Biopython code that builds the backbone (N, CA, C, O; Angstrom):
import numpy as np
from Bio.PDB.StructureBuilder import StructureBuilder

atoms = [
    (1, "MET", "N", (63.296, -1.592, 37.169)),
    (1, "MET", "CA", (62.706, -1.265, 35.904)),
    (1, "MET", "C", (61.214, -1.552, 35.916)),
    (1, "MET", "O", (60.783, -2.705, 35.914)),
    (2, "SER", "N", (60.496, -0.557, 35.929)),
    (2, "SER", "CA", (59.059, -0.762, 35.869)),
    (2, "SER", "C", (58.564, -0.387, 34.475)),
    (2, "SER", "O", (58.768, 0.731, 33.999)),
    (3, "HIS", "N", (57.934, -1.317, 33.861)),
    (3, "HIS", "CA", (57.390, -1.101, 32.514)),
    (3, "HIS", "C", (55.871, -1.064, 32.623)),
    (3, "HIS", "O", (55.256, -1.976, 33.176)),
    (4, "THR", "N", (55.291, -0.039, 32.108)),
    (4, "THR", "CA", (53.828, 0.030, 32.076)),
    (4, "THR", "C", (53.363, -0.337, 30.675)),
    (4, "THR", "O", (53.800, 0.258, 29.691)),
    (5, "SER", "N", (52.505, -1.287, 30.595)),
    (5, "SER", "CA", (51.987, -1.685, 29.290)),
    (5, "SER", "C", (50.700, -0.926, 28.998)),
    (5, "SER", "O", (50.064, -0.373, 29.895)),
    (6, "LYS", "N", (50.344, -0.914, 27.759)),
    (6, "LYS", "CA", (49.137, -0.181, 27.363)),
    (6, "LYS", "C", (47.867, -0.910, 27.789)),
    (6, "LYS", "O", (46.792, -0.311, 27.846)),
    (7, "LYS", "N", (47.990, -2.193, 28.086)),
    (7, "LYS", "CA", (46.808, -2.939, 28.501)),
    (7, "LYS", "C", (46.353, -2.524, 29.897)),
    (7, "LYS", "O", (45.180, -2.676, 30.237)),
    (8, "GLU", "N", (47.247, -2.016, 30.684)),
    (8, "GLU", "CA", (46.912, -1.639, 32.047)),
    (8, "GLU", "C", (46.323, -0.238, 32.134)),
    (8, "GLU", "O", (45.732, 0.105, 33.158)),
    (9, "THR", "N", (46.462, 0.585, 31.095)),
    (9, "THR", "CA", (45.930, 1.938, 31.161)),
    (9, "THR", "C", (44.419, 1.903, 31.036)),
    (9, "THR", "O", (43.864, 1.105, 30.281)),
    (10, "LYS", "N", (43.771, 2.762, 31.773)),
    (10, "LYS", "CA", (42.317, 2.831, 31.765)),
    (10, "LYS", "C", (41.851, 3.745, 30.627)),
    (10, "LYS", "O", (42.585, 4.621, 30.171)),
    (11, "ILE", "N", (40.647, 3.523, 30.195)),
    (11, "ILE", "CA", (40.068, 4.347, 29.131)),
    (11, "ILE", "C", (39.545, 5.624, 29.763)),
    (11, "ILE", "O", (38.778, 5.591, 30.725)),
    (12, "SER", "N", (39.967, 6.734, 29.216)),
    (12, "SER", "CA", (39.535, 8.020, 29.756)),
    (12, "SER", "C", (38.267, 8.487, 29.051)),
    (12, "SER", "O", (37.800, 7.860, 28.100)),
    (13, "ARG", "N", (37.727, 9.587, 29.529)),
    (13, "ARG", "CA", (36.535, 10.155, 28.901)),
    (13, "ARG", "C", (36.829, 10.614, 27.479)),
    (13, "ARG", "O", (35.974, 10.522, 26.598)),
    (14, "ARG", "N", (38.006, 11.094, 27.269)),
    (14, "ARG", "CA", (38.388, 11.558, 25.943)),
    (14, "ARG", "C", (38.436, 10.407, 24.943)),
    (14, "ARG", "O", (38.217, 10.620, 23.751)),
    (15, "GLY", "N", (38.716, 9.204, 25.404)),
    (15, "GLY", "CA", (38.741, 8.039, 24.525)),
    (15, "GLY", "C", (37.358, 7.477, 24.255)),
    (15, "GLY", "O", (37.143, 6.822, 23.235)),
    (16, "ILE", "N", (36.415, 7.726, 25.160)),
    (16, "ILE", "CA", (35.053, 7.199, 24.997)),
    (16, "ILE", "C", (34.225, 8.068, 24.047)),
    (16, "ILE", "O", (33.355, 7.547, 23.349)),
    (17, "LEU", "N", (34.470, 9.352, 24.004)),
    (17, "LEU", "CA", (33.657, 10.245, 23.175)),
    (17, "LEU", "C", (33.680, 9.888, 21.691)),
    (17, "LEU", "O", (32.610, 9.881, 21.081)),
    (18, "PRO", "N", (34.817, 9.592, 21.067)),
    (18, "PRO", "CA", (34.765, 9.188, 19.650)),
    (18, "PRO", "C", (34.028, 7.869, 19.443)),
    (18, "PRO", "O", (33.394, 7.664, 18.408)),
    (19, "LEU", "N", (34.109, 6.989, 20.413)),
    (19, "LEU", "CA", (33.389, 5.720, 20.323)),
    (19, "LEU", "C", (31.880, 5.952, 20.355)),
    (19, "LEU", "O", (31.148, 5.358, 19.565)),
    (20, "LEU", "N", (31.416, 6.800, 21.249)),
    (20, "LEU", "CA", (29.986, 7.112, 21.317)),
    (20, "LEU", "C", (29.509, 7.853, 20.060)),
    (20, "LEU", "O", (28.395, 7.632, 19.586)),
    (21, "GLY", "N", (30.351, 8.720, 19.538)),
    (21, "GLY", "CA", (29.988, 9.442, 18.316)),
    (21, "GLY", "C", (29.848, 8.515, 17.129)),
    (21, "GLY", "O", (28.944, 8.683, 16.310)),
    (22, "SER", "N", (30.734, 7.539, 17.029)),
    (22, "SER", "CA", (30.646, 6.598, 15.917)),
    (22, "SER", "C", (29.446, 5.667, 16.075)),
    (22, "SER", "O", (28.845, 5.267, 15.078)),
    (23, "LEU", "N", (29.089, 5.320, 17.300)),
    (23, "LEU", "CA", (27.903, 4.489, 17.517)),
    (23, "LEU", "C", (26.624, 5.244, 17.173)),
    (23, "LEU", "O", (25.640, 4.636, 16.752)),
    (24, "ALA", "N", (26.629, 6.544, 17.347)),
    (24, "ALA", "CA", (25.444, 7.341, 17.011)),
    (24, "ALA", "C", (25.227, 7.410, 15.505)),
    (24, "ALA", "O", (24.107, 7.649, 15.055)),
    (25, "LEU", "N", (26.276, 7.205, 14.724)),
    (25, "LEU", "CA", (26.154, 7.270, 13.268)),
    (25, "LEU", "C", (25.726, 5.952, 12.634)),
    (25, "LEU", "O", (25.419, 5.929, 11.442)),
    (26, "LEU", "N", (25.697, 4.872, 13.376)),
    (26, "LEU", "CA", (25.353, 3.561, 12.817)),
    (26, "LEU", "C", (23.963, 3.503, 12.175)),
    (26, "LEU", "O", (23.830, 2.859, 11.134)),
    (27, "PRO", "N", (22.929, 4.127, 12.722)),
    (27, "PRO", "CA", (21.617, 4.042, 12.053)),
    (27, "PRO", "C", (21.591, 4.663, 10.663)),
    (27, "PRO", "O", (20.727, 4.315, 9.859)),
    (28, "TYR", "N", (22.498, 5.556, 10.363)),
    (28, "TYR", "CA", (22.513, 6.218, 9.066)),
    (28, "TYR", "C", (23.280, 5.435, 8.003)),
    (28, "TYR", "O", (23.297, 5.841, 6.840)),
    (29, "LEU", "N", (23.902, 4.346, 8.368)),
    (29, "LEU", "CA", (24.698, 3.590, 7.411)),
    (29, "LEU", "C", (23.859, 2.702, 6.503)),
    (29, "LEU", "O", (24.340, 2.291, 5.447)),
    (30, "GLY", "N", (22.639, 2.398, 6.873)),
    (30, "GLY", "CA", (21.763, 1.648, 5.992)),
    (30, "GLY", "C", (21.773, 0.162, 6.219)),
    (30, "GLY", "O", (21.735, -0.606, 5.257)),
    (31, "PHE", "N", (21.822, -0.264, 7.445)),
    (31, "PHE", "CA", (21.750, -1.681, 7.744)),
    (31, "PHE", "C", (20.313, -2.122, 7.977)),
    (31, "PHE", "O", (20.086, -3.152, 8.611)),
    (32, "SER", "N", (19.354, -1.381, 7.488)),
    (32, "SER", "CA", (17.953, -1.704, 7.738)),
    (32, "SER", "C", (17.478, -2.799, 6.790)),
    (32, "SER", "O", (18.159, -3.158, 5.830)),
    (33, "LYS", "N", (16.304, -3.312, 7.084)),
    (33, "LYS", "CA", (15.704, -4.367, 6.284)),
    (33, "LYS", "C", (15.198, -3.782, 4.970)),
    (33, "LYS", "O", (14.678, -2.667, 4.946)),
    (34, "ASP", "N", (15.347, -4.521, 3.888)),
    (34, "ASP", "CA", (14.912, -4.062, 2.576)),
    (34, "ASP", "C", (13.403, -4.236, 2.470)),
    (34, "ASP", "O", (12.912, -5.364, 2.428)),
    (35, "THR", "N", (12.659, -3.122, 2.426)),
    (35, "THR", "CA", (11.203, -3.171, 2.389)),
    (35, "THR", "C", (10.658, -3.050, 0.975)),
    (35, "THR", "O", (9.468, -3.284, 0.765)),
    (36, "ASP", "N", (11.484, -2.693, 0.001)),
    (36, "ASP", "CA", (10.999, -2.472, -1.358)),
    (36, "ASP", "C", (10.507, -3.754, -2.011)),
    (36, "ASP", "O", (9.515, -3.720, -2.740)),
    (37, "THR", "N", (11.159, -4.874, -1.777)),
    (37, "THR", "CA", (10.793, -6.103, -2.473)),
    (37, "THR", "C", (9.431, -6.615, -2.030)),
    (37, "THR", "O", (8.663, -7.089, -2.867)),
    (38, "LYS", "N", (9.109, -6.538, -0.762)),
    (38, "LYS", "CA", (7.838, -7.057, -0.265)),
    (38, "LYS", "C", (6.673, -6.164, -0.681)),
    (38, "LYS", "O", (5.610, -6.668, -1.044)),
    (39, "GLU", "N", (6.858, -4.851, -0.634)),
    (39, "GLU", "CA", (5.770, -3.944, -0.969)),
    (39, "GLU", "C", (5.457, -3.936, -2.458)),
    (39, "GLU", "O", (4.289, -3.828, -2.831)),
    (40, "THR", "N", (6.451, -4.046, -3.309)),
    (40, "THR", "CA", (6.190, -3.983, -4.740)),
    (40, "THR", "C", (5.494, -5.238, -5.240)),
    (40, "THR", "O", (4.728, -5.167, -6.200)),
    (41, "THR", "N", (5.740, -6.390, -4.614)),
    (41, "THR", "CA", (5.077, -7.600, -5.059)),
    (41, "THR", "C", (3.606, -7.606, -4.663)),
    (41, "THR", "O", (2.781, -8.166, -5.384)),
    (42, "SER", "N", (3.258, -6.988, -3.521)),
    (42, "SER", "CA", (1.868, -6.996, -3.095)),
    (42, "SER", "C", (1.064, -5.856, -3.719)),
    (42, "SER", "O", (-0.160, -5.953, -3.801)),
    (43, "THR", "N", (1.706, -4.794, -4.156)),
    (43, "THR", "CA", (0.987, -3.652, -4.726)),
    (43, "THR", "C", (1.368, -3.439, -6.182)),
    (43, "THR", "O", (1.682, -2.317, -6.580)),
    (44, "ASP", "N", (1.344, -4.499, -6.980)),
    (44, "ASP", "CA", (1.635, -4.355, -8.399)),
    (44, "ASP", "C", (0.492, -3.670, -9.137)),
    (44, "ASP", "O", (0.707, -3.077, -10.194)),
    (45, "GLU", "N", (-0.707, -3.744, -8.599)),
    (45, "GLU", "CA", (-1.875, -3.143, -9.228)),
    (45, "GLU", "C", (-1.848, -1.629, -9.036)),
    (45, "GLU", "O", (-1.450, -1.128, -7.985)),
    (46, "GLU", "N", (-2.279, -0.920, -10.065)),
    (46, "GLU", "CA", (-2.414, 0.531, -9.959)),
    (46, "GLU", "C", (-3.860, 0.849, -9.608)),
    (46, "GLU", "O", (-4.784, 0.148, -10.021)),
    (47, "PHE", "N", (-4.038, 1.911, -8.844)),
    (47, "PHE", "CA", (-5.369, 2.321, -8.413)),
    (47, "PHE", "C", (-5.686, 3.703, -8.958)),
    (47, "PHE", "O", (-4.794, 4.514, -9.206)),
    (48, "LYS", "N", (-6.982, 3.951, -9.140)),
    (48, "LYS", "CA", (-7.464, 5.248, -9.589)),
    (48, "LYS", "C", (-8.554, 5.691, -8.621)),
    (48, "LYS", "O", (-9.363, 4.875, -8.179)),
    (49, "THR", "N", (-8.578, 6.973, -8.291)),
    (49, "THR", "CA", (-9.555, 7.499, -7.346)),
    (49, "THR", "C", (-10.796, 7.947, -8.097)),
    (49, "THR", "O", (-10.716, 8.726, -9.046)),
    (50, "LEU", "N", (-11.953, 7.442, -7.657)),
    (50, "LEU", "CA", (-13.231, 7.786, -8.280)),
    (50, "LEU", "C", (-14.177, 8.359, -7.238)),
    (50, "LEU", "O", (-13.953, 8.221, -6.035)),
    (51, "LEU", "N", (-15.239, 9.004, -7.715)),
    (51, "LEU", "CA", (-16.217, 9.651, -6.857)),
    (51, "LEU", "C", (-17.493, 8.815, -6.791)),
    (51, "LEU", "O", (-18.023, 8.404, -7.822)),
    (52, "LYS", "N", (-17.985, 8.564, -5.571)),
    (52, "LYS", "CA", (-19.249, 7.840, -5.396)),
    (52, "LYS", "C", (-20.405, 8.826, -5.373)),
    (52, "LYS", "O", (-20.203, 10.040, -5.343)),
    (53, "SER", "N", (-21.615, 8.291, -5.387)),
    (53, "SER", "CA", (-22.795, 9.163, -5.445)),
    (53, "SER", "C", (-23.014, 9.942, -4.156)),
    (53, "SER", "O", (-23.669, 10.984, -4.180)),
    (54, "ASP", "N", (-22.485, 9.465, -3.031)),
    (54, "ASP", "CA", (-22.654, 10.211, -1.785)),
    (54, "ASP", "C", (-21.550, 11.249, -1.579)),
    (54, "ASP", "O", (-21.521, 11.913, -0.543)),
    (55, "GLY", "N", (-20.643, 11.401, -2.547)),
    (55, "GLY", "CA", (-19.616, 12.424, -2.490)),
    (55, "GLY", "C", (-18.287, 11.944, -1.950)),
    (55, "GLY", "O", (-17.327, 12.714, -1.929)),
    (56, "THR", "N", (-18.195, 10.699, -1.512)),
    (56, "THR", "CA", (-16.927, 10.177, -1.003)),
    (56, "THR", "C", (-16.103, 9.612, -2.148)),
    (56, "THR", "O", (-16.629, 9.319, -3.222)),
    (57, "THR", "N", (-14.827, 9.466, -1.913)),
    (57, "THR", "CA", (-13.939, 8.929, -2.941)),
    (57, "THR", "C", (-13.610, 7.477, -2.645)),
    (57, "THR", "O", (-13.610, 7.040, -1.494)),
    (58, "VAL", "N", (-13.326, 6.736, -3.724)),
    (58, "VAL", "CA", (-13.024, 5.311, -3.628)),
    (58, "VAL", "C", (-11.827, 5.018, -4.519)),
    (58, "VAL", "O", (-11.734, 5.544, -5.628)),
    (59, "LYS", "N", (-10.902, 4.175, -4.038)),
    (59, "LYS", "CA", (-9.787, 3.713, -4.871)),
    (59, "LYS", "C", (-10.206, 2.429, -5.561)),
    (59, "LYS", "O", (-10.626, 1.471, -4.912)),
    (60, "VAL", "N", (-10.087, 2.415, -6.898)),
    (60, "VAL", "CA", (-10.501, 1.277, -7.702)),
    (60, "VAL", "C", (-9.312, 0.833, -8.549)),
    (60, "VAL", "O", (-8.549, 1.664, -9.041)),
    (61, "LYS", "N", (-9.157, -0.485, -8.717)),
    (61, "LYS", "CA", (-8.077, -1.005, -9.551)),
    (61, "LYS", "C", (-8.312, -0.618, -11.009)),
    (61, "LYS", "O", (-9.449, -0.572, -11.478)),
    (62, "VAL", "N", (-7.230, -0.344, -11.707)),
    (62, "VAL", "CA", (-7.314, 0.071, -13.111)),
    (62, "VAL", "C", (-7.839, -1.076, -13.971)),
    (62, "VAL", "O", (-8.555, -0.839, -14.943)),
    (63, "THR", "N", (-7.493, -2.310, -13.627)),
    (63, "THR", "CA", (-7.980, -3.453, -14.405)),
    (63, "THR", "C", (-9.495, -3.581, -14.297)),
    (63, "THR", "O", (-10.149, -3.976, -15.261)),
    (64, "ALA", "N", (-10.060, -3.254, -13.138)),
    (64, "ALA", "CA", (-11.514, -3.293, -12.989)),
    (64, "ALA", "C", (-12.172, -2.190, -13.794)),
    (64, "ALA", "O", (-13.281, -2.368, -14.299)),
    (65, "LEU", "N", (-11.505, -1.053, -13.921)),
    (65, "LEU", "CA", (-12.055, 0.035, -14.735)),
    (65, "LEU", "C", (-12.061, -0.312, -16.212)),
    (65, "LEU", "O", (-12.981, 0.073, -16.934)),
    (66, "LYS", "N", (-11.054, -1.030, -16.670)),
    (66, "LYS", "CA", (-10.996, -1.413, -18.079)),
    (66, "LYS", "C", (-12.093, -2.408, -18.430)),
    (66, "LYS", "O", (-12.575, -2.421, -19.563)),
    (67, "LYS", "N", (-12.490, -3.235, -17.480)),
    (67, "LYS", "CA", (-13.526, -4.239, -17.723)),
    (67, "LYS", "C", (-14.934, -3.658, -17.582)),
    (67, "LYS", "O", (-15.898, -4.286, -18.020)),
    (68, "SER", "N", (-15.074, -2.485, -16.985)),
    (68, "SER", "CA", (-16.391, -1.910, -16.737)),
    (68, "SER", "C", (-16.952, -1.255, -17.992)),
    (68, "SER", "O", (-16.218, -0.968, -18.938)),
    (69, "LYS", "N", (-18.256, -1.023, -17.990)),
    (69, "LYS", "CA", (-18.879, -0.353, -19.122)),
    (69, "LYS", "C", (-19.328, 1.048, -18.711)),
    (69, "LYS", "O", (-19.684, 1.275, -17.555)),
    (70, "VAL", "N", (-19.309, 1.976, -19.650)),
    (70, "VAL", "CA", (-19.651, 3.366, -19.404)),
    (70, "VAL", "C", (-21.144, 3.544, -19.646)),
    (70, "VAL", "O", (-21.646, 3.213, -20.721)),
    (71, "LEU", "N", (-21.858, 4.068, -18.643)),
    (71, "LEU", "CA", (-23.292, 4.282, -18.786)),
    (71, "LEU", "C", (-23.595, 5.599, -19.484)),
    (71, "LEU", "O", (-24.433, 5.647, -20.384)),
    (72, "LYS", "N", (-22.922, 6.659, -19.077)),
    (72, "LYS", "CA", (-23.140, 7.967, -19.667)),
    (72, "LYS", "C", (-21.780, 8.634, -19.804)),
    (72, "LYS", "O", (-21.074, 8.821, -18.813)),
    (73, "LYS", "N", (-21.408, 8.995, -21.040)),
    (73, "LYS", "CA", (-20.046, 9.448, -21.274)),
    (73, "LYS", "C", (-19.833, 10.920, -20.910)),
    (73, "LYS", "O", (-19.055, 11.207, -20.000)),
    (74, "ASN", "N", (-20.466, 11.819, -21.556)),
    (74, "ASN", "CA", (-20.260, 13.251, -21.312)),
    (74, "ASN", "C", (-21.347, 13.766, -20.376)),
    (74, "ASN", "O", (-22.445, 14.115, -20.809)),
    (75, "VAL", "N", (-21.026, 13.805, -19.101)),
    (75, "VAL", "CA", (-21.982, 14.237, -18.094)),
    (75, "VAL", "C", (-21.798, 15.727, -17.869)),
    (75, "VAL", "O", (-20.677, 16.207, -17.700)),
    (76, "SER", "N", (-22.909, 16.457, -17.869)),
    (76, "SER", "CA", (-22.825, 17.898, -17.626)),
    (76, "SER", "C", (-22.652, 18.151, -16.131)),
    (76, "SER", "O", (-22.888, 17.271, -15.303)),
    (77, "ASN", "N", (-22.245, 19.340, -15.814)),
    (77, "ASN", "CA", (-22.029, 19.714, -14.427)),
    (77, "ASN", "C", (-23.340, 19.704, -13.644)),
    (77, "ASN", "O", (-23.376, 19.327, -12.473)),
    (78, "LYS", "N", (-24.415, 20.124, -14.312)),
    (78, "LYS", "CA", (-25.729, 20.180, -13.663)),
    (78, "LYS", "C", (-26.232, 18.774, -13.324)),
    (78, "LYS", "O", (-26.764, 18.549, -12.236)),
    (79, "SER", "N", (-26.066, 17.837, -14.245)),
    (79, "SER", "CA", (-26.531, 16.474, -13.984)),
    (79, "SER", "C", (-25.638, 15.771, -12.957)),
    (79, "SER", "O", (-26.118, 14.924, -12.203)),
    (80, "LEU", "N", (-24.345, 16.112, -12.918)),
    (80, "LEU", "CA", (-23.460, 15.536, -11.908)),
    (80, "LEU", "C", (-23.854, 16.009, -10.512)),
    (80, "LEU", "O", (-23.881, 15.214, -9.572)),
    (81, "LEU", "N", (-24.154, 17.282, -10.375)),
    (81, "LEU", "CA", (-24.571, 17.799, -9.076)),
    (81, "LEU", "C", (-25.897, 17.215, -8.640)),
    (81, "LEU", "O", (-26.097, 16.953, -7.454)),
    (82, "SER", "N", (-26.816, 17.005, -9.586)),
    (82, "SER", "CA", (-28.112, 16.396, -9.224)),
    (82, "SER", "C", (-27.914, 14.925, -8.847)),
    (82, "SER", "O", (-28.622, 14.413, -7.980)),
    (83, "TRP", "N", (-26.960, 14.241, -9.486)),
    (83, "TRP", "CA", (-26.656, 12.854, -9.129)),
    (83, "TRP", "C", (-26.038, 12.775, -7.734)),
    (83, "TRP", "O", (-26.276, 11.816, -7.000)),
    (84, "LEU", "N", (-25.254, 13.775, -7.375)),
    (84, "LEU", "CA", (-24.670, 13.826, -6.035)),
    (84, "LEU", "C", (-25.682, 14.253, -4.982)),
    (84, "LEU", "O", (-25.443, 14.089, -3.785)),
    (85, "GLY", "N", (-26.803, 14.795, -5.419)),
    (85, "GLY", "CA", (-27.844, 15.209, -4.483)),
    (85, "GLY", "C", (-27.626, 16.617, -3.968)),
    (85, "GLY", "O", (-28.125, 16.968, -2.900)),
    (86, "ARG", "N", (-26.902, 17.414, -4.695)),
    (86, "ARG", "CA", (-26.652, 18.798, -4.274)),
    (86, "ARG", "C", (-27.408, 19.743, -5.201)),
    (86, "ARG", "O", (-27.626, 19.460, -6.378)),
    (87, "LYS", "N", (-27.794, 20.868, -4.626)),
    (87, "LYS", "CA", (-28.530, 21.843, -5.404)),
    (87, "LYS", "C", (-27.582, 22.941, -5.879)),
    (87, "LYS", "O", (-26.572, 23.233, -5.239)),
    (88, "LEU", "N", (-27.932, 23.543, -7.018)),
    (88, "LEU", "CA", (-27.125, 24.648, -7.556)),
    (88, "LEU", "C", (-27.351, 25.854, -6.760)),
    (88, "LEU", "O", (-26.768, 26.900, -7.044)),
]
sb = StructureBuilder()
sb.init_structure("model")
sb.init_model(0)
sb.init_chain("A")
sb.init_seg("    ")
for serial, (resi, resn, name, xyz) in enumerate(atoms, 1):
    if name == "N":
        sb.init_residue(resn, " ", resi, " ")
    sb.init_atom(name, np.array(xyz, "f"), 0.0, 1.0, " ", f" {name:<3s}", serial, name[0])
structure = sb.get_structure()
């Protein structure tokens, strides 16, 4: 009487393919590090994009804008272009 147990059987290629397929799906399950908590605590400030006199843009905190004073409120297009140093 020879009894073959399942422990002695070798794993075939057909048995390895589902294992490899399931391992390929592991990155999509969401075991990654939670990045939302660290980023939201450091970037609680809101920024607004403004234009400098040389034509480049700058990100400025909204709280700094609220504390600033307005020098000239309604600027015409002609005076804005002259402030930028461009000709019409």
